[in-house]
N, C-alpha and C positions, 0 to 999 in steps of 0.2 A: 806445569799439568794442562795440555790442551787436549781440546775436543774437535774432532772432526765427524760428522753425521752426514751419511748419505740423503742424497734430495728426494725429497717427498715425492709420492706418486700421485694417482687420483684419489679420492677419497672412499670410493666403494669398495676399495682392498682392503681387508684387514689387516693393520699393522703388526708385524712381528721384529722385534728390536736385538739385536745382535750386540753383543759389545766383545772389543778386545782392550783387554787391559794391559799394555810393554812396560815391564819393570826393567831398567837399565836404559842405558842408551848402547842401542843394537849397532850403530855402525853407519856410515853412508849407504855401503851395498848391500844392507841387510835391510835395512831402511826403506831402500828402493825396492828391493822383493817385496817386501810387506806391502807395500803402497799398491802393487800389481795384482800382487793376491788377494788384498781386499776386493778389489775391484772387480777381477775375476769369480770370487765368492758370490759377489751380489748379482753378478751377469749369471751364472750358471742357477743361483736360487729363482732366478726370476724366470729363468728358462723350462726351468723344471717344477716350479710350483709360482704360478702366475698368478694366482688369486690373493697372493698374500703381497703387502708392501713390506718389501725388505728394507731395514735399515740395519746400519753396520755402522756402530760408534765407538772411535778409537781413544782411549784416556792413555797417557805416556806419563810415566814416572821416570824421566831419567834421571835420577839425584838416587833414585833405588840403589842400594849397595847389597849383593846377594854373594853367598859364596858359594862357589860348586865343590862339590854337587850340593844343590839346595834341596830341602824339605819341600816335596811337592804338597804335602800335606798345608803348611803354612801358603803355599801360594793360594790354594784351594780357597782357604779362609779369607785371604785379600780378596779374590778375586768374588768372594761373594759377598764381601761387605757392599763393594763397587754395584753389584747384582742386585741386591737389596734396597740400596739409596737411589739408584737409577730406574729401579722397575725393568732391568732388561728380562727378555727371554730365556736369553741361553748366552753365557761368559765362557771368554775363553784367557787366561792368562799365558803370556806370552813373554820366556825370557831366552837370553842368550847362556844361561849358565845350566851345568849339565844336573838333569834331577836323581835324586838320591834313589836307589832302587832296592829292594826286598827282595825279589823273587825272581830277576833276571840280572845280567851285566850290566844292561843300560836300556836307558828308554828316551823316546821322543815324546811323548806323549803319556798322559795321566787322567782318563773321564771320572766324574762322580758323578752317576745317576742321582744320587739322592741330595746334591747340591745345585745341577743342573750347569757345573762349573767343569772346566776341563781346563788341563794346563799342560801346554806346549813349550818343549826348549827347540830352539835351532841350534842347538852345540851340535849336531849330530845329522841335522835335516839340510843345514845349508856351509857353504866352505867357507873357513876363516876370512874375515873383511879382508879386503885385498886382494886375494886369491884366486877371486873369480871375475870374467870378463861382464862386461855391459850386454853382450848377445846370451849372456846365461842368464841373465834375470828374467826370460820369459820361462824357461824351464824350470827354475827353481819357484818361481809364483805358480806355477802350474802345480808342482808338488804339493805345494802349502796349500792349495786351496784343495786338493782330494783328500789331504788327510783334515782337513776343517771339515769337509762335507762327511768322511768318515765317522767323523768326533759328535757330527751334530746328529748323524743316526746312533752312535753310542748314547747321546743325552737323551735319546725318545724309547730307547729299549728297544731296537733293532739289532733281529741277529745278524752274526755273521753270515757272509757265505763265501764258499768255496772258491768262487771262480775268482782268478786273479786280475781280471780286469774290472771286477765292483769294486765300486766304493767301497761297499760292506766285508771285503776280504780282510782278515787280519793279516798286517803287514809284518814281516818277521825283521825287515831290514829298512832304512831309509829308500833305499833304491826302487822299492816294492811298490810304492807308492804312485811311481813313474808310470805302470803299464794301467792303472787305472783311468777307465772313458767313462763309464756309465753305472747307475743303480737300475736291480732287475726291478722289472715291472710290478712284480708284487709288492718289491722294496718301496717302491714310488708311494704306490697307496695307501700300504701300512704307515709309513712317513707322514704323508699327506693328512691320514685320520688323527696321528701324534698330534701334528701342528694345528689341526683345527682346533681342539682340545685346549690347545695353549693359548689361541688367539681369542678363544670364550674371553668377554668380560670375567675378571677376577672376583672372587668373593669378595675381598677387601674394596673392591671397589664398586660394589654394589649398596645401593641406600640403606637395606634394612641391615648390613654389615654391622652396624654401631651399635645396634639394640639386641643383639645376640647373646652377647658375653664372652668371655674368654673358652669358658668350657664348649656354648651352642656352638661358637665358629668354628673349635678344634672336631666337634663333633661332624658338622655339616663339613668340612674341609675334607676330612678324613673319608667321607661317604665321596662326596665328589672325587677325591685324587685316589680312589680305594686301587685303580689299576696300576698307577704311576707309581705307588707304595709298593706294591708289590714286585713289579720289576726292579724297583731299586734295590730290595731285599734280597730278591733273586740273584742281581749280579753282583752283592757284596758277599753271597757268597758264605754266609754265618754259620754252614755246618764244618767248614774248613778252620774255625776257633781250635777247636784241638791239637791241630797240626801248626797254625800260625804263632800262636802264643805260648811258646814253652813254658814260661813261669806260671800260668794256668795248669798246664799239661801237668809240668813237675809237681806241685801243689796237690794236685787232685789224685794222681795217682800214688803219691806217696802214703797219702792219706789212707787210701784203699790197701796198700800193701800192711799197712802195720794193723786197721782195724780187721782186715781177714785173718792175722794170726793172732788176735785177741780174743779168747776165751767170753770176756765181759762184755764184747762188742754181740758176738753171736746170741749168747744170752738176750741181751738188749732187743736185739732186731727179731731175732726169732718168735720171741714174745709179745710184740706191736700188732695190734690189728691193722689191715691194709687203708682204710679208709683214712685213720689217723699217719698213717707214714704217707700219704697220698697228699694228707694237706700241707704235710710236714716239707715237703718234697717242692709242693707248690709255694708256700710263703718264704723257702730258704730261694727258689730261683727268682721270685720278684726281687727279693732283698737285694741278693749278691748282682740283680740286672743293675737296680736302683744305686747302688754302692757303686760300681764301675761306672756308670753314668755319669753320676756326682766328681768321681776322684779324677776320672779322666776328663772330665768338662768337655763333654762330648754335646752335649744339649745347645742349642742356639737361641739367644735374647736377639726381639727386635731393636735394632738402635735407636727408632725414631718412637718408640714407647708404645705401637701396635702391631698386632699380628696381621701376617701376611698366608698368602697359600704357601708361598716357598716355605716357610719355617716351619709349617703345619706339617708340610712333606718330608723335611731334614728329620726332624724330631721323631715324628711318627717312626720313618724307616728307620734312621741309628737305633732307635730303642728296641724296633722288633728286631734288628742283626742283634742287637747284645742280649735281648732274651733268648732268642734263637740260638745263639751262639752258645750259650751257656746250659740251654735244653739239651744243645746234642754234647757238650760234655758229658751232662748228669746220662743221657742215655749209653754213653761211651760206657762210662763208670758202671750202671746197673747189669750193662750186656756184659763186661769182663768179671764181676761180682759173681754171677749167676754160671758163667763157665767156668770158674774158679770154682766155685761150692760143688758142681757137679762133678767135675774132673779130678779134684783134688783131695777133697773130703769125706770121709768114708761115713755112714749113716750111723755108725759105731761111736766114733771120734764126734760126730755134732750132737748125737745124745748125753755125749757127755760133757760137752759142753755149755748145755742149755739145759740145765736140771729144773730149770723152772717152767717149761714148757710139758704142758700136761697132754699125754695123747700123740697119736703119731704127727711126725711131721712131714708137713705137703708141700706142695708148688707155692701156695699162697703164703707159708713162712718162708720159703726162700726168697720171694719178691719182696715180702717187709724188709729183711736184712737187707736187700740188694738197694732197695730204697735209701735206707737208712745211712748205708756205705757212702753210695752216690749223694744224697744230701750233704753228708758231712764235707767228701771230698771238694764238692763246689765251692762250699764255704770254706775251705781253708785253700782253696784254687783262685778263689777271686781276690785273698787277699796278695798271691802271686801276682795277678794281672793287674791290679793296683798299681804294683811298682815295676809295671813295663813302662819303658819310654812312652812321655806324651805324642811325640811325632810319629813311634811305631804304632803305637795303637791308633791314632787316626787315621794314618796311613792304611791300615786294616779296614778301619769302620768305614771310613770316607771313598778311597781308588776302589775303585770299580775293577781296574787292570792296568798293567805297565807293558804299552804298545812301544 
């Protein structure tokens, strides 16, 4: 394991630490391209944001053996360990192996806003070692530089741009990176503001942090990082849980179909007060979210025994992603049950299935029934979600997009 750090610059500039964690032995040609790309990244960032003291540390693990395709979530977690131990602001895990994808046929990068870590695969960015000439190194290094600048924007929640020459345009293939040559002025301002926040002294580095306790530290950090947490949750797109988690959706919809065809379920649901069903729904949402978080081991712990802003950001964002994902599934089930009840079940049939309900059956009764069905649906669905593969579930929770 070796360590190369950029030379320091004047002390009046606040430092920003980037880290590259290189897995495996990339080969002499790729190693030279990485060396050139590292310097270009530092030069470009120094030109764009001269008020920061940019440092880029490279950690190499030449003996690491990765099977191709490699799970991006595994590399993200490895990157987070180094990120946490070394106090980096943003980390990039680099590998020559292909990345396992779930939404696209291939990917050369996977950013995670919640972790402040991105994974980069050289497999489709550079020619196979030995196939490139030395004269190609400069162009290949420039391509990697453009990708790292794009990922830095992603890790700071910067929106993609439509212009193909903008660093924040969404590349559909590796060659699209070659056309990039600038940040939009508005992007420079937005990214600079985000970097100003990152360069501030962290809560764990302040003297009073040791006396606040875990709960106090969490509350302070959540308030301080509220914008970052919101951005991380939005980029994770928790509303797509019903689409991405097949076992969750299968279990939930199966429960809905069974209960909708059961007279006892109608009698029970229509006779419940809305307040009670709302409380039950909230309790089951919280309970199933906690169950999935623990079952899939999504929450992180500080290796050195004390909390950090990054741990709070990650754990809070992941908790909200899971909770909102389950809430999205709940709302889907509630909507389906109300639509089915309105379209398929006549008032006479409903009255016969709910003899314990006195008086006319109104909209409130149907909402209570829908809440009961949706609550039981996500309860059973969470059992299915707990059997999703750890790598796949973590990919959904951690990875913002497959580039």
